[in-house]
TIKE-98183 format. One record per residue (C-alpha): residue in three letters; x, y, z. Coordinates in nm, 3 decimals. Each point is the difference from the previous one (the first is absolute). Layout:
! TIKE-98183
[site "ALA",[X,Y,Z]]
...
END
This chain:
! TIKE-98183
[site "UNK",[17.936,16.788,12.424]]
[site "UNK",[-0.203,0.025,-0.306]]
[site "UNK",[-0.206,-0.346,-0.126]]
[site "UNK",[-0.069,-0.027,-0.372]]
[site "UNK",[-0.163,-0.273,-0.121]]
[site "UNK",[0.178,-0.056,-0.402]]
[site "UNK",[-0.221,-0.241,-0.226]]
[site "UNK",[0.237,-0.225,-0.184]]
[site "UNK",[-0.049,-0.317,-0.222]]
[site "UNK",[-0.319,-0.105,0.189]]
[site "UNK",[0.160,0.039,0.309]]
[site "UNK",[-0.020,0.307,0.249]]
[site "UNK",[0.327,0.128,0.225]]
[site "UNK",[-0.017,0.185,0.284]]
[site "UNK",[0.270,0.265,-0.009]]
[site "UNK",[0.176,0.266,0.230]]
[site "UNK",[0.090,0.332,-0.199]]
[site "UNK",[0.120,0.277,0.187]]
[site "UNK",[0.236,0.255,-0.025]]
[site "UNK",[-0.035,0.334,-0.222]]
[site "UNK",[-0.120,-0.066,-0.347]]
[site "UNK",[0.245,0.106,-0.212]]
[site "UNK",[0.206,-0.188,0.204]]
[site "UNK",[0.278,-0.228,-0.170]]
[site "UNK",[-0.192,-0.328,0.047]]
[site "UNK",[0.169,-0.287,0.234]]
[site "UNK",[-0.168,-0.334,-0.040]]
[site "UNK",[0.011,-0.202,0.331]]
[site "UNK",[-0.040,-0.368,-0.028]]
[site "UNK",[-0.035,-0.245,0.295]]
[site "UNK",[0.075,-0.353,0.019]]
[site "UNK",[-0.115,-0.304,0.249]]
[site "UNK",[-0.117,0.052,0.274]]
[site "UNK",[-0.095,0.318,-0.025]]
[site "UNK",[-0.236,0.229,-0.175]]
[site "UNK",[0.012,0.379,-0.158]]
[site "UNK",[0.018,0.072,0.418]]
[site "UNK",[0.307,-0.073,0.023]]
[site "UNK",[0.108,0.312,-0.169]]
[site "UNK",[-0.165,0.219,0.245]]
[site "UNK",[0.341,0.131,0.159]]
[site "UNK",[0.153,0.066,-0.319]]
[site "UNK",[-0.252,0.183,-0.178]]
[site "UNK",[-0.024,0.298,0.175]]
[site "UNK",[0.370,0.049,-0.006]]
[site "UNK",[-0.062,-0.004,-0.395]]
[site "UNK",[-0.266,0.223,-0.004]]
[site "UNK",[0.192,0.286,0.211]]
[site "UNK",[0.267,-0.054,-0.256]]
[site "UNK",[-0.237,0.123,-0.261]]
[site "UNK",[-0.024,-0.354,-0.146]]
[site "UNK",[-0.376,-0.176,-0.090]]
[site "UNK",[-0.008,-0.375,0.167]]
[site "UNK",[-0.204,-0.216,-0.188]]
[site "UNK",[-0.028,-0.351,0.217]]
[site "UNK",[-0.273,-0.276,-0.124]]
[site "UNK",[-0.106,-0.324,0.188]]
[site "UNK",[0.177,-0.255,-0.233]]
[site "UNK",[-0.199,-0.225,-0.221]]
[site "UNK",[-0.166,-0.241,0.326]]
[site "UNK",[-0.012,0.250,0.238]]
[site "UNK",[-0.308,0.232,-0.104]]
[site "UNK",[-0.350,-0.122,-0.001]]
[site "UNK",[-0.060,0.038,-0.348]]
[site "UNK",[0.304,-0.149,-0.129]]
[site "UNK",[0.058,-0.334,0.155]]
[site "UNK",[-0.014,-0.283,-0.286]]
[site "UNK",[-0.041,-0.326,0.097]]
[site "UNK",[0.230,-0.207,-0.229]]
[site "UNK",[0.399,0.015,0.063]]
[site "UNK",[0.050,0.090,-0.337]]
[site "UNK",[-0.129,0.313,0.068]]
[site "UNK",[0.296,0.123,0.157]]
[site "UNK",[0.269,-0.039,-0.209]]
[site "UNK",[0.282,0.248,0.004]]
[site "UNK",[-0.114,0.194,-0.309]]
[site "UNK",[-0.354,-0.025,0.082]]
[site "UNK",[0.103,0.192,0.356]]
[site "UNK",[0.208,0.250,-0.196]]
[site "UNK",[-0.232,0.081,-0.245]]
[site "UNK",[-0.246,0.113,0.272]]
[site "UNK",[0.235,0.215,0.115]]
[site "UNK",[0.081,0.144,-0.307]]
[site "UNK",[-0.402,0.029,-0.057]]
[site "UNK",[-0.019,0.220,0.305]]
[site "UNK",[0.206,0.221,-0.156]]
[site "UNK",[-0.184,0.016,-0.317]]
[site "UNK",[-0.296,0.060,0.197]]
[site "UNK",[0.155,0.266,0.196]]
[site "UNK",[0.151,0.193,-0.346]]
[site "UNK",[0.361,-0.106,0.124]]
[site "UNK",[0.240,-0.065,-0.243]]
[site "UNK",[0.300,-0.082,0.208]]
[site "UNK",[0.059,-0.083,0.381]]
[site "UNK",[0.314,-0.028,0.253]]
[site "UNK",[-0.136,-0.340,0.083]]
[site "UNK",[0.084,-0.135,0.298]]
[site "UNK",[-0.069,-0.357,0.173]]
[site "UNK",[0.044,-0.182,0.274]]
[site "UNK",[0.000,-0.390,0.022]]
[site "UNK",[-0.247,-0.114,-0.282]]
[site "UNK",[-0.066,0.339,-0.089]]
[site "UNK",[0.405,0.034,-0.015]]
[site "UNK",[-0.004,-0.300,-0.285]]
[site "UNK",[-0.282,0.133,-0.188]]
[site "UNK",[0.206,0.345,0.039]]
[site "UNK",[0.261,-0.207,-0.167]]
[site "UNK",[-0.170,-0.126,-0.250]]
[site "UNK",[-0.110,0.385,-0.149]]
[site "UNK",[0.334,0.097,0.033]]
[site "UNK",[0.137,-0.242,-0.251]]
[site "UNK",[-0.321,-0.071,-0.217]]
[site "UNK",[-0.130,0.364,0.004]]
[site "UNK",[0.268,0.233,0.073]]
[site "UNK",[-0.192,0.290,-0.221]]
[site "UNK",[-0.226,0.018,0.298]]
[site "UNK",[0.235,-0.033,0.309]]
[site "UNK",[0.188,0.319,0.118]]
[site "UNK",[0.198,-0.182,0.225]]
[site "UNK",[-0.030,-0.325,0.252]]
[site "UNK",[0.045,-0.069,0.343]]
[site "UNK",[-0.041,-0.332,0.052]]
[site "UNK",[0.001,-0.130,0.369]]
[site "UNK",[0.063,-0.304,0.176]]
[site "UNK",[-0.031,-0.222,-0.326]]
[site "UNK",[0.290,0.002,-0.262]]
[site "UNK",[-0.001,-0.035,-0.382]]
[site "UNK",[-0.205,-0.308,-0.033]]
[site "UNK",[0.281,-0.135,-0.237]]
[site "UNK",[0.258,0.055,0.256]]
[site "UNK",[-0.192,-0.152,0.277]]
[site "UNK",[-0.068,-0.291,-0.220]]
[site "UNK",[0.387,-0.044,-0.092]]
[site "UNK",[0.050,0.034,0.376]]
[site "UNK",[-0.238,-0.307,0.060]]
[site "UNK",[0.162,-0.242,-0.227]]
[site "UNK",[0.329,0.003,0.103]]
[site "UNK",[0.007,0.193,0.353]]
[site "UNK",[-0.104,-0.171,0.331]]
[site "UNK",[-0.098,0.310,0.210]]
[site "UNK",[-0.268,0.089,-0.297]]
[site "UNK",[-0.122,-0.378,0.026]]
[site "UNK",[-0.050,-0.001,0.340]]
[site "UNK",[-0.134,0.391,-0.011]]
[site "UNK",[-0.236,-0.131,-0.246]]
[site "UNK",[-0.166,-0.321,0.214]]
[site "UNK",[-0.298,0.193,0.086]]
[site "UNK",[-0.093,0.096,-0.345]]
[site "UNK",[-0.133,-0.381,-0.064]]
[site "UNK",[-0.212,-0.029,0.341]]
[site "UNK",[-0.185,0.311,-0.189]]
[site "UNK",[-0.037,-0.142,-0.306]]
[site "UNK",[-0.179,-0.338,0.157]]
[site "UNK",[-0.331,-0.051,-0.085]]
[site "UNK",[-0.227,0.062,0.301]]
[site "UNK",[0.296,0.243,0.186]]
[site "UNK",[-0.300,0.291,0.015]]
[site "UNK",[-0.221,-0.213,0.218]]
[site "UNK",[0.283,-0.113,0.235]]
[site "UNK",[0.061,0.338,0.047]]
[site "UNK",[-0.343,0.124,0.109]]
[site "UNK",[-0.108,-0.291,0.191]]
[site "UNK",[-0.066,0.028,0.397]]
[site "UNK",[-0.106,0.390,-0.092]]
[site "UNK",[0.306,0.047,-0.207]]
[site "UNK",[0.258,-0.130,0.324]]
[site "UNK",[0.250,-0.097,-0.289]]
[site "UNK",[0.020,0.311,-0.181]]
[site "UNK",[0.041,0.192,0.319]]
[site "UNK",[0.275,-0.242,0.073]]
[site "UNK",[0.174,0.052,-0.346]]
[site "UNK",[-0.025,0.364,0.009]]
[site "UNK",[0.187,0.012,0.363]]
[site "UNK",[0.241,-0.219,-0.124]]
[site "UNK",[0.031,0.190,-0.348]]
[site "UNK",[-0.014,0.328,0.162]]
[site "UNK",[0.318,-0.110,0.225]]
[site "UNK",[-0.154,0.283,0.266]]
[site "UNK",[-0.016,0.251,-0.216]]
[site "UNK",[-0.327,0.033,-0.088]]
[site "UNK",[-0.258,0.213,0.218]]
[site "UNK",[-0.306,-0.157,0.141]]
[site "UNK",[-0.206,0.217,-0.179]]
[site "UNK",[0.193,-0.099,-0.285]]
[site "UNK",[-0.034,-0.376,0.060]]
[site "UNK",[-0.316,0.034,0.038]]
[site "UNK",[-0.113,0.218,-0.299]]
[site "UNK",[0.195,-0.259,-0.222]]
[site "UNK",[-0.172,-0.262,0.161]]
[site "UNK",[-0.349,0.131,-0.051]]
[site "UNK",[0.081,0.048,-0.380]]
[site "UNK",[0.103,-0.363,-0.037]]
[site "UNK",[-0.271,-0.159,0.181]]
[site "UNK",[-0.267,0.170,-0.221]]
[site "UNK",[-0.180,-0.257,-0.239]]
[site "UNK",[0.245,-0.086,-0.274]]
[site "UNK",[0.284,0.290,0.041]]
[site "UNK",[0.256,-0.267,0.152]]
[site "UNK",[-0.042,-0.301,-0.256]]
[site "UNK",[-0.025,0.289,-0.263]]
[site "UNK",[0.367,0.124,0.119]]
[site "UNK",[0.152,-0.318,0.053]]
[site "UNK",[-0.120,-0.053,-0.361]]
[site "UNK",[0.317,0.240,-0.116]]
[site "UNK",[0.255,-0.238,0.114]]
[site "UNK",[-0.249,-0.276,-0.196]]
[site "UNK",[0.020,0.163,-0.322]]
[site "UNK",[0.326,0.135,0.023]]
[site "UNK",[0.229,-0.288,0.134]]
[site "UNK",[0.328,0.178,0.128]]
[site "UNK",[0.148,-0.321,-0.008]]
[site "UNK",[-0.084,-0.152,-0.322]]
[site "UNK",[0.112,0.088,-0.366]]
[site "UNK",[0.187,0.342,0.040]]
[site "UNK",[-0.172,0.299,-0.104]]
[site "UNK",[0.259,0.178,-0.240]]
[site "UNK",[-0.131,0.380,0.056]]
[site "UNK",[0.330,0.123,-0.148]]
[site "UNK",[0.181,0.309,0.069]]
[site "UNK",[-0.128,0.310,0.160]]
[site "UNK",[0.105,0.334,-0.148]]
[site "UNK",[-0.186,0.252,0.216]]
[site "UNK",[0.182,0.127,0.313]]
[site "UNK",[-0.039,-0.245,0.273]]
[site "UNK",[0.002,-0.027,0.382]]
[site "UNK",[-0.022,-0.344,0.183]]
[site "UNK",[-0.019,0.020,0.356]]
[site "UNK",[0.045,-0.335,0.217]]
[site "UNK",[0.070,-0.121,0.367]]
[site "UNK",[0.265,-0.227,0.081]]
[site "UNK",[-0.282,-0.146,0.268]]
[site "UNK",[-0.229,-0.073,-0.270]]
[site "UNK",[0.056,-0.374,-0.008]]
[site "UNK",[-0.189,-0.071,-0.345]]
[site "UNK",[0.248,0.177,-0.199]]
[site "UNK",[0.378,-0.097,0.011]]
[site "UNK",[0.314,0.225,-0.100]]
[site "UNK",[0.055,-0.190,-0.311]]
[site "UNK",[-0.347,0.132,-0.110]]
[site "UNK",[0.102,0.347,0.101]]
[site "UNK",[0.317,0.013,-0.169]]
[site "UNK",[-0.114,-0.153,-0.309]]
[site "UNK",[-0.300,0.286,-0.032]]
[site "UNK",[0.262,0.241,-0.129]]
[site "UNK",[0.046,-0.242,-0.318]]
[site "UNK",[-0.300,0.048,-0.094]]
[site "UNK",[-0.010,0.444,0.038]]
[site "UNK",[0.128,0.165,-0.303]]
[site "UNK",[-0.082,0.352,0.113]]
[site "UNK",[0.083,0.186,0.318]]
[site "UNK",[-0.044,-0.224,0.288]]
[site "UNK",[0.081,0.010,0.377]]
[site "UNK",[-0.028,-0.298,0.247]]
[site "UNK",[-0.108,0.134,0.372]]
[site "UNK",[0.031,-0.242,0.287]]
[site "UNK",[-0.253,0.062,0.286]]
[site "UNK",[0.241,-0.187,0.303]]
[site "UNK",[-0.306,0.105,0.288]]
[site "UNK",[-0.292,-0.138,-0.230]]
[site "UNK",[-0.138,-0.329,-0.108]]
[site "UNK",[-0.231,-0.063,-0.272]]
[site "UNK",[-0.242,0.260,0.026]]
[site "UNK",[0.156,0.251,-0.082]]
[site "UNK",[-0.275,0.252,-0.077]]
[site "UNK",[-0.128,-0.029,0.423]]
[site "UNK",[0.345,0.027,0.125]]
[site "UNK",[0.161,0.282,-0.210]]
[site "UNK",[-0.237,0.159,-0.186]]
[site "UNK",[0.218,0.344,0.013]]
[site "UNK",[0.271,-0.155,-0.109]]
[site "UNK",[-0.205,-0.192,-0.303]]
[site "UNK",[-0.166,0.304,-0.057]]
[site "UNK",[0.277,0.198,-0.022]]
[site "UNK",[0.201,-0.238,-0.271]]
[site "UNK",[-0.328,0.065,-0.224]]
[site "UNK",[0.080,0.390,0.033]]
[site "UNK",[0.325,-0.038,-0.061]]
[site "UNK",[-0.068,-0.155,-0.324]]
[site "UNK",[-0.303,0.174,-0.105]]
[site "UNK",[0.226,0.369,0.099]]
[site "UNK",[0.248,-0.140,-0.209]]
[site "UNK",[-0.245,0.030,-0.320]]
[site "UNK",[-0.108,0.354,0.133]]
[site "UNK",[-0.351,-0.197,0.142]]
[site "UNK",[0.026,0.088,0.352]]
[site "UNK",[0.005,0.314,0.222]]
END
């Protein structure tokens, strides 16, 4: 992968840019607790299909883009970072793909900046309006959201990183459900053990309270695919079903029964195939 460091608004973002220079751009937005490396098995497939991939470390993950204040991680700022990176690369619009918090940013971009989004593939996280509706009325979603309060709590990063990050290792072992390789877990633990990274990542939850006031993104009109896994206990069936109500354009729901929350790692070819399919429908892939 080819690393570029892109200055933007006083911050500097680490961004992997690969594939043919004239290929249709695909913006790959990682979530928590990942990094841009979570796309390492997806991006090469897209590059082979003639697509240009742009995979940034989101705010908090690059050494040069780690502000200290919680408010600096509000969702509109995360979305503005993504658009600013595209601007710096001279890209007017891109196919946007997001996983976990990256999916939240991707939904926001598709709803609020549809002129910049050619298509949307959201992994694991449904439209946040649907998620928050389900949280209000659905016991399954309320149960699945319990972890959010733990991540938002003051001092949570200190707990995770105590005793040589023993709690962080245990959390990955549980959250990974045995599907992450030892190498992947080591990579993520190493990343989040660096000074300030875990606390910055947790600021995403603190600045954008999933359990608080509704976001009210609005509807999405671009061609959209939502990928989820029934074994991902953080997302209820109702929130998945409600997501369709917030997409007015072409919409496809993909259910991956053999994966959990970690679709880019567990099913990279299936994920890449859906991105290529949407791009090809618009004449943007080989």
